[in-house]
SEPAPA-24166 format. One record per residue: residue in three letters; x, y, z of N, C-alpha, C in turn. Coordinates in nm, 3 decimals, decimal comma. Layout:
N
['ALA' [X Y Z] [X Y Z] [X Y Z]],
...
! end
This chain:
138
['MET' [3,213 -0,436 1,093] [3,237 -0,562 1,027] [3,119 -0,655 1,055]],
['ALA' [3,075 -0,724 0,954] [2,963 -0,817 0,967] [3,009 -0,945 1,034]],
['SER' [2,915 -1,005 1,105] [2,940 -1,132 1,173] [2,834 -1,232 1,127]],
['ASP' [2,871 -1,358 1,119] [2,771 -1,458 1,082] [2,689 -1,504 1,203]],
['GLU' [2,723 -1,453 1,321] [2,649 -1,485 1,443] [2,578 -1,361 1,495]],
['LEU' [2,456 -1,377 1,540] [2,381 -1,268 1,601] [2,441 -1,237 1,738]],
['PRO' [2,488 -1,115 1,762] [2,539 -1,082 1,895] [2,426 -1,095 1,999]],
['ALA' [2,453 -1,166 2,106] [2,351 -1,192 2,209] [2,292 -1,063 2,263]],
['THR' [2,372 -0,958 2,271] [2,323 -0,831 2,327] [2,232 -0,755 2,230]],
['TYR' [2,210 -0,809 2,111] [2,121 -0,747 2,013] [2,001 -0,835 1,980]],
['ARG' [1,995 -0,952 2,041] [1,883 -1,044 2,017] [1,748 -0,979 2,048]],
['ASP' [1,746 -0,891 2,149] [1,620 -0,827 2,187] [1,557 -0,750 2,072]],
['LEU' [1,638 -0,697 1,981] [1,582 -0,620 1,869] [1,503 -0,708 1,773]],
['LEU' [1,534 -0,837 1,770] [1,458 -0,930 1,688] [1,340 -0,989 1,764]],
['GLU' [1,351 -0,997 1,895] [1,246 -1,059 1,975] [1,132 -0,964 2,008]],
['ARG' [1,161 -0,834 2,010] [1,058 -0,734 2,042] [0,977 -0,699 1,917]],
['PRO' [0,853 -0,653 1,934] [0,772 -0,614 1,817] [0,812 -0,475 1,767]],
['LEU' [0,929 -0,468 1,707] [0,979 -0,343 1,650] [0,956 -0,347 1,499]],
['PHE' [0,973 -0,234 1,435] [0,958 -0,228 1,291] [1,093 -0,245 1,224]],
['ALA' [1,095 -0,320 1,115] [1,216 -0,341 1,037] [1,204 -0,264 0,906]],
['HIS' [1,312 -0,202 0,866] [1,319 -0,141 0,733] [1,379 -0,246 0,641]],
['LEU' [1,298 -0,295 0,548] [1,340 -0,400 0,457] [1,384 -0,337 0,325]],
['ALA' [1,508 -0,363 0,286] [1,560 -0,313 0,159] [1,568 -0,426 0,059]],
['THR' [1,515 -0,400 -0,059] [1,522 -0,495 -0,170] [1,576 -0,420 -0,291]],
['VAL' [1,599 -0,495 -0,399] [1,648 -0,436 -0,523] [1,539 -0,449 -0,629]],
['ARG' [1,503 -0,336 -0,688] [1,403 -0,335 -0,794] [1,462 -0,398 -0,920]],
['PRO' [1,377 -0,444 -1,013] [1,428 -0,505 -1,136] [1,525 -0,416 -1,215]],
['ASP' [1,511 -0,283 -1,202] [1,603 -0,193 -1,273] [1,732 -0,167 -1,197]],
['GLY' [1,750 -0,234 -1,081] [1,871 -0,221 -1,002] [1,865 -0,115 -0,894]],
['SER' [1,761 -0,036 -0,890] [1,749 0,067 -0,787] [1,697 0,005 -0,657]],
['PRO' [1,732 0,066 -0,543] [1,687 0,011 -0,415] [1,544 0,052 -0,382]],
['GLN' [1,481 -0,028 -0,299] [1,349 0,005 -0,244] [1,350 -0,036 -0,098]],
['SER' [1,299 0,051 -0,012] [1,295 0,022 0,131] [1,151 0,039 0,180]],
['SER' [1,108 -0,053 0,264] [0,973 -0,050 0,320] [0,979 -0,086 0,468]],
['VAL' [0,892 -0,024 0,546] [0,880 -0,058 0,687] [0,790 -0,182 0,697]],
['MET' [0,836 -0,281 0,774] [0,766 -0,409 0,780] [0,750 -0,459 0,923]],
['TRP' [0,641 -0,531 0,947] [0,628 -0,615 1,065] [0,711 -0,740 1,037]],
['PHE' [0,757 -0,805 1,142] [0,830 -0,930 1,123] [0,818 -1,017 1,247]],
['GLY' [0,846 -1,144 1,230] [0,856 -1,238 1,340] [0,993 -1,304 1,336]],
['TRP' [1,043 -1,346 1,449] [1,174 -1,409 1,462] [1,156 -1,538 1,538]],
['ASP' [1,204 -1,650 1,483] [1,188 -1,779 1,551] [1,319 -1,830 1,611]],
['GLY' [1,421 -1,744 1,614] [1,550 -1,783 1,666] [1,652 -1,814 1,558]],
['SER' [1,603 -1,836 1,435] [1,695 -1,860 1,324] [1,649 -1,797 1,193]],
['ARG' [1,523 -1,768 1,180] [1,467 -1,712 1,057] [1,379 -1,591 1,089]],
['ILE' [1,374 -1,499 0,993] [1,284 -1,384 0,999] [1,170 -1,413 0,903]],
['ARG' [1,048 -1,390 0,951] [0,931 -1,412 0,866] [0,851 -1,284 0,860]],
['MET' [0,805 -1,251 0,740] [0,725 -1,132 0,717] [0,606 -1,170 0,630]],
['THR' [0,510 -1,080 0,621] [0,396 -1,103 0,535] [0,388 -0,991 0,433]],
['HIS' [0,340 -1,026 0,315] [0,327 -0,929 0,206] [0,222 -0,982 0,109]],
['THR' [0,197 -0,909 0,001] [0,103 -0,959 -0,099] [0,174 -0,978 -0,233]],
['LYS' [0,114 -1,061 -0,316] [0,170 -1,090 -0,448] [0,150 -0,975 -0,546]],
['THR' [0,073 -0,874 -0,508] [0,036 -0,767 -0,602] [0,123 -0,642 -0,588]],
['ARG' [0,220 -0,642 -0,499] [0,300 -0,522 -0,475] [0,441 -0,535 -0,533]],
['GLN' [0,506 -0,420 -0,548] [0,639 -0,415 -0,607] [0,739 -0,499 -0,529]],
['LYS' [0,730 -0,498 -0,397] [0,826 -0,572 -0,314] [0,827 -0,720 -0,355]],
['PHE' [0,712 -0,777 -0,379] [0,703 -0,917 -0,421] [0,776 -0,937 -0,554]],
['ALA' [0,755 -0,847 -0,649] [0,823 -0,855 -0,779] [0,974 -0,842 -0,761]],
['ASN' [1,017 -0,754 -0,672] [1,160 -0,737 -0,646] [1,223 -0,869 -0,600]],
['LEU' [1,156 -0,935 -0,507] [1,211 -1,058 -0,448] [1,215 -1,172 -0,549]],
['ALA' [1,127 -1,168 -0,648] [1,127 -1,271 -0,752] [1,253 -1,260 -0,839]],
['VAL' [1,304 -1,137 -0,853] [1,422 -1,114 -0,936] [1,551 -1,125 -0,855]],
['GLU' [1,550 -1,071 -0,734] [1,671 -1,067 -0,650] [1,634 -1,102 -0,506]],
['PRO' [1,670 -1,223 -0,459] [1,629 -1,267 -0,325] [1,714 -1,214 -0,210]],
['ARG' [1,824 -1,144 -0,240] [1,906 -1,088 -0,132] [1,837 -0,964 -0,075]],
['VAL' [1,837 -0,954 0,059] [1,771 -0,844 0,127] [1,858 -0,796 0,243]],
['ALA' [1,824 -0,680 0,293] [1,882 -0,629 0,417] [1,770 -0,569 0,499]],
['LEU' [1,777 -0,591 0,630] [1,681 -0,532 0,722] [1,758 -0,451 0,825]],
['SER' [1,701 -0,339 0,863] [1,760 -0,255 0,967] [1,655 -0,238 1,075]],
['ILE' [1,694 -0,263 1,201] [1,602 -0,255 1,314] [1,666 -0,165 1,418]],
['VAL' [1,597 -0,056 1,451] [1,648 0,045 1,543] [1,587 0,025 1,681]],
['ASP' [1,669 0,043 1,784] [1,622 0,039 1,922] [1,549 0,170 1,950]],
['PRO' [1,418 0,167 1,978] [1,345 0,292 2,000] [1,392 0,369 2,125]],
['GLU' [1,454 0,301 2,220] [1,505 0,369 2,339] [1,643 0,431 2,317]],
['ASP' [1,712 0,387 2,213] [1,845 0,439 2,181] [1,863 0,431 2,030]],
['PRO' [1,825 0,537 1,957] [1,831 0,531 1,811] [1,972 0,518 1,754]],
['TYR' [2,074 0,526 1,839] [2,212 0,504 1,794] [2,253 0,358 1,809]],
['ARG' [2,158 0,274 1,851] [2,179 0,130 1,862] [2,086 0,062 1,761]],
['PHE' [2,144 -0,009 1,667] [2,062 -0,077 1,569] [2,132 -0,202 1,518]],
['LEU' [2,052 -0,284 1,451] [2,100 -0,410 1,396] [2,066 -0,415 1,249]],
['GLU' [2,165 -0,446 1,166] [2,139 -0,474 1,026] [2,150 -0,624 1,007]],
['VAL' [2,052 -0,680 0,939] [2,051 -0,822 0,907] [2,058 -0,833 0,756]],
['ARG' [2,158 -0,902 0,708] [2,172 -0,927 0,564] [2,139 -1,074 0,541]],
['GLY' [2,053 -1,099 0,443] [2,014 -1,237 0,422] [1,956 -1,261 0,285]],
['VAL' [1,900 -1,378 0,272] [1,842 -1,420 0,145] [1,703 -1,479 0,171]],
['VAL' [1,612 -1,450 0,081] [1,478 -1,507 0,093] [1,489 -1,656 0,065]],
['GLU' [1,452 -1,733 0,165] [1,460 -1,879 0,157] [1,334 -1,938 0,095]],
['SER' [1,220 -1,875 0,126] [1,094 -1,923 0,069] [0,989 -1,813 0,072]],
['ILE' [0,896 -1,826 -0,021] [0,776 -1,742 -0,024] [0,661 -1,838 -0,043]],
['GLU' [0,574 -1,844 0,056] [0,462 -1,939 0,052] [0,333 -1,865 0,077]],
['ASP' [0,225 -1,915 0,018] [0,094 -1,856 0,043] [0,060 -1,869 0,191]],
['ASP' [0,005 -1,763 0,248] [-0,053 -1,773 0,382] [-0,180 -1,857 0,366]],
['ASP' [-0,229 -1,915 0,474] [-0,349 -1,998 0,460] [-0,473 -1,911 0,440]],
['ALA' [-0,587 -1,976 0,417] [-0,711 -1,906 0,385] [-0,755 -1,809 0,494]],
['GLN' [-0,715 -1,833 0,617] [-0,750 -1,745 0,728] [-0,644 -1,637 0,752]],
['ALA' [-0,539 -1,636 0,671] [-0,427 -1,543 0,687] [-0,370 -1,556 0,829]],
['SER' [-0,346 -1,678 0,870] [-0,303 -1,706 1,008] [-0,172 -1,637 1,044]],
['PHE' [-0,075 -1,637 0,953] [0,051 -1,573 0,987] [0,033 -1,422 1,001]],
['TYR' [-0,043 -1,362 0,911] [-0,071 -1,218 0,923] [-0,136 -1,190 1,058]],
['ARG' [-0,231 -1,272 1,097] [-0,300 -1,252 1,225] [-0,204 -1,269 1,344]],
['GLN' [-0,107 -1,360 1,332] [-0,004 -1,373 1,437] [0,074 -1,243 1,451]],
['LEU' [0,109 -1,184 1,337] [0,182 -1,057 1,343] [0,093 -0,945 1,396]],
['GLN' [-0,034 -0,945 1,360] [-0,126 -0,846 1,416] [-0,122 -0,853 1,569]],
['ALA' [-0,131 -0,972 1,622] [-0,129 -0,989 1,768] [0,005 -0,944 1,826]],
['ARG' [0,115 -0,979 1,762] [0,248 -0,939 1,808] [0,261 -0,787 1,817]],
['TYR' [0,201 -0,717 1,721] [0,211 -0,572 1,715] [0,092 -0,500 1,778]],
['GLY' [0,007 -0,577 1,849] [-0,104 -0,517 1,922] [-0,212 -0,458 1,834]],
['ARG' [-0,234 -0,520 1,721] [-0,335 -0,472 1,627] [-0,442 -0,577 1,609]],
['ASP' [-0,555 -0,536 1,553] [-0,665 -0,626 1,526] [-0,743 -0,568 1,409]],
['GLY' [-0,817 -0,650 1,341] [-0,900 -0,597 1,234] [-0,891 -0,678 1,107]],
['ALA' [-0,947 -0,621 1,003] [-0,951 -0,688 0,873] [-0,810 -0,706 0,817]],
['VAL' [-0,796 -0,809 0,736] [-0,668 -0,840 0,672] [-0,675 -0,789 0,528]],
['SER' [-0,593 -0,691 0,495] [-0,593 -0,642 0,358] [-0,521 -0,741 0,266]],
['GLY' [-0,576 -0,761 0,147] [-0,514 -0,851 0,050] [-0,509 -0,996 0,094]],
['GLN' [-0,605 -1,038 0,173] [-0,601 -1,172 0,233] [-0,586 -1,282 0,129]],
['SER' [-0,652 -1,270 0,015] [-0,648 -1,378 -0,084] [-0,514 -1,389 -0,158]],
['VAL' [-0,430 -1,285 -0,149] [-0,300 -1,287 -0,218] [-0,184 -1,270 -0,121]],
['ARG' [-0,210 -1,296 0,007] [-0,109 -1,275 0,109] [-0,011 -1,392 0,114]],
['VAL' [0,119 -1,360 0,130] [0,223 -1,461 0,136] [0,306 -1,443 0,262]],
['VAL' [0,379 -1,548 0,297] [0,474 -1,546 0,409] [0,613 -1,554 0,347]],
['ILE' [0,696 -1,456 0,377] [0,832 -1,449 0,327] [0,925 -1,491 0,439]],
['THR' [1,008 -1,590 0,414] [1,105 -1,638 0,513] [1,245 -1,600 0,468]],
['VAL' [1,316 -1,529 0,556] [1,451 -1,482 0,527] [1,550 -1,558 0,615]],
['ARG' [1,653 -1,612 0,551] [1,762 -1,676 0,623] [1,876 -1,575 0,639]],
['PRO' [1,902 -1,531 0,762] [2,012 -1,436 0,782] [2,146 -1,498 0,745]],
['GLU' [2,229 -1,420 0,679] [2,364 -1,464 0,646] [2,469 -1,387 0,726]],
['SER' [2,435 -1,264 0,765] [2,527 -1,187 0,848] [2,451 -1,079 0,924]],
['PHE' [2,516 -1,035 1,032] [2,459 -0,934 1,120] [2,562 -0,823 1,140]],
['VAL' [2,514 -0,699 1,143] [2,600 -0,587 1,176] [2,532 -0,514 1,292]],
['ALA' [2,593 -0,519 1,409] [2,541 -0,453 1,528] [2,615 -0,321 1,546]],
['VAL' [2,539 -0,213 1,568] [2,599 -0,080 1,580] [2,549 -0,012 1,706]],
['ARG' [2,641 0,055 1,773] [2,607 0,137 1,889] [2,691 0,263 1,881]],
['GLY' [2,622 0,378 1,887] [2,693 0,505 1,886] [2,778 0,527 1,763]],
['GLY' [2,736 0,475 1,650] [2,810 0,493 1,526] [2,923 0,397 1,505]],
['LYS' [2,944 0,306 1,598] [3,053 0,210 1,586] [3,001 0,068 1,581]],
['VAL' [3,061 -0,012 1,494] [3,022 -0,153 1,484] [3,068 -0,226 1,608]],
['VAL' [2,977 -0,303 1,666] [3,004 -0,382 1,784] [3,058 -0,518 1,739]],
['PRO' [3,171 -0,561 1,790] [3,225 -0,692 1,749] [3,127 -0,805 1,780]],
['GLY' [3,119 -0,900 1,685] [3,030 -1,016 1,701] [3,086 -1,109 1,798]],
! end
């Protein structure tokens, strides 16, 4: 069962530099899933993407998304976040948000698609915490 509150025992999955599987809906109604870097500020999830990819087009048509984040130490423990895209804004000329995520994930180097890079902000609406195949009460 989904909860509108993030279970405290699952907060670490948002705070650690783990990969999120982001699911969106394509304009034809079919699903699309992509592995994404993300940042968590305690209330919102932020990701970076470009305006030239399918994921961006998907979000323009349908702003509802779901993210799944797996605990690498226990793959039977994961968190699903269901939410809505609250905003999509251009990253600045230096791609500062992308560079923040690079640092979070221990990477460095050139920024691909820097001139068309955006910051996607997701407002979580519900959380589903799972351990060992069972939903953990919120």
